[in-house]
N, C-alpha and C positions, 0 to 999 in steps of 0.2 A: 479838600474831603468829599464834598459832593460829587464832583468827579469821579475819585477813586470808589465810590459806591455804585454809579452807573455802570463804570465798566466791569464793575465785578456781579454786580445782577445780570447785565449780558451776557457774561460769561458761564455764569451757574444756567442761566436759561438756555444757552446754547449747549450745554453740558446735560442738562435733563433732557434735551431733545436728541441729540446726536448718540450717546451711547445707547440708550435701547435701540434705537434705529441701528446701528452695527450690530448689535446683539440678537436682533430678529433677522437682517439678512444674513447671518453666520448661520444662526439654526436653520433658516429656511433653507439656504446652500447646502447644510450637511443631511437635512431630511430628503433633498432631491438626489443627493448621491446615493443613499440606502435605497431611495423609491426605483432608480435606473436598476440596480442590482434586482431587486424585487420582481421588476417587473420583466426582465431578461429571462430569470427565474422561471417565473411562469410563464411565459410565451412559448419558451421550450419544453415545459411540461406538458402544454396543451397539446402540442405538435406530436410529441411523443406518445401522448394519450391517444390521440386520434389517430395515429397510424396504427394503432393496437400493437405498438412494441411495449408500453408501459402498460401492464394490464390493470394495477390496483389504482384506486382512489386518491392514494397518499404516495408521491412520487418522490425520492431521494434524489438528492445531487450525487448520489454514486451511480445511480441508475441513468441518469443523464449522460454520465461522463461513459460509462461503458458502453453505450448504444451511440456513441457520436455526435448526440446532438449541443453537446457544449465541450467545446475543444481544450480553451483555456479555464484554468481553476478561478472560480468565483473567488474575489476579493473584497474583504472589507475595504470601503474608499476611506474610511477615518483611521483606522490604524493598522493598516495594510496585511493584515493575519488573512488567511485563507480561510474559507468557510469549511466547515467541517462536512465529509460525504455524508454524514447521518442527515442533515438539514433537508427539509422537506417541506412541500408543497401540496394542499389538499384540494384537488380539481373541485370539489363540489363547491365548496365556500370560498377558493382562492385564498385560504390562509397560509402565510408563507412563516415557516421557523426555520431561521438562519442561525447555525451556531458555530463560533469561532475554535 
């Protein structure tokens, strides 16, 4: 009886450590995937704005596609859907609004 209680306690403690750690790593990985897409969008928007091709402070994904700054359509890495062309980035505060 005592041996079973010790083994059960060890498994419960391991579960309390392992499960939250797995969740945290999974969530951080997904956040990093989204951050990569957002940073690419911001980077290309800055280049377009500095080249005076994109005139407005709010640059849409459609502008970047049309002007050849982004060749392939941006895809949401989590659900594999294309982002809408109305997605935009504000150059002043680098706020990204991505819509699927």
